Phi, psi and omega in degrees: 000128174060025180090354180262141164269162178070027174257310177240136180252135166249142182239126177263122175260109181276143181170200179295328179230087190298138187229136173253126177255117182077141178250344190075192184284165176301320184292339181259007181298319176297333176289320176297313180301316179294327178292319179294317177302320180292341175263005171095010182260107181269178184304329181265004189263333185284122183275323188214143167240121179241142176239139182290327174195175194261010175303150191294337179273002178245320190234002184300334180270002187306305186299315180297318181287328175299323174293318178295329185234081187297343182271347188285136171272142183255126188242129185207160175293150186299333177286351177246351192299315185294333180287337175282326177289323181225094182278008191300313181295315182298316180291322175300316181291319178297319181298321177300327186272317189260341182057222184294340182291345182305313184296324181284318186286314193236328192080190182256122176287130176269147181296150177251135177306125185303323182298340184268354185269132175245122182266129182268145170279204181289338166229160179186181186211144177243128179282119179258002176092149173061032175087358184267139181225158173247108186268135180260139182225122183297127185219067179287181185125308171278317177211146182287353181246032188260137173231148165261153187225126180240134186269119183297338184276332188238342186079006179288134181248121178269106197265356183054240177244007188285342179253010180093194180241143184237134177249109190296332182299325183243352187074013181284148177230128180224145182290159173235103191234049185286164171284158009255359193262349184307135174212124186299309187296320180294319182294322178289319179300320179297318179294318176300319176301314179306312178302316182297333182291340178066045183291158174274330178214157172252125177252105186277135174292329169231103346212119169104175186275146178227129181276324188281082189294304190297311179301315184295317182290328177289322173296324180299313178294320179298315176307315179300313185294324180297309184297321180291316178300318183287319182289324176304315181298317184294317182294318179292335177279358183075020174293144173284177188297318183298319183286325175297316181300316181296321179294311180297317180302314182293321183280348175258354188308316186292345181289339196238115177300330181303324183282345172268352184273203183289161185306319188292323181291319177297321179296314181299317180300316181294327179293320182296316186212080188288137177301319177304316180294316183293318181291318182298322178291325179290318179295321181300316179293316183300320181295331179284316189266341178224065186294000000 
């Protein structure tokens, strides 16, 4: 994504019915295809493509990969399904937010044939073959079309963005609270749901696997509360967005080793979970609940 490796993760579950979880951006779709080929998965082999939610860094490549793998069923929560079939509104909204940066960051999502899309309800299941399943659990808070996915064979939980973003180089964890869907109570409930599922590992879309499940989920909830408390203070003081972002950025800086590291690591961390997007999402929520 945006020329960086190690920003977005796609996970291939090999088995009787190979399944790809997350596609990354449209611009990285050829990278994903080549990686699958190197692992022995050809155009007719992939059974399923699942996305945790439809944001462009997770599902932007769905249409392209659906074309590369014509046998694959595309699985998404029902609140996101129509946007995969017709991405025009999603792309228009993203362009309003990102402007010219959109093409560099994400590329253009291609439509997916509606007949190939399976829309999940609040729970659902993907057949991985040989009795193994990937169970879907509705987990909004970050996005209203977000699901977590747990593998019955390994106990791996694909957390999307509901537990925040993780930087493996430094072990930092930071929330992901963009507008317009962020809601604190719902986000904390989703983290509690993840704890209740009893996963063996957390597989972050940004970025990589984490073994210490309990501590990581507790940190995830704590980070949310810290960012919301600080943003609420700024908002109550009447600060505009720019000043609120500056205050929250300054008061959270010491929490993250990445921001004390080299410029490239700090820039990567900011791209993963930008303070302007996080603060804007929290303010959008505050304006709804405390106008």
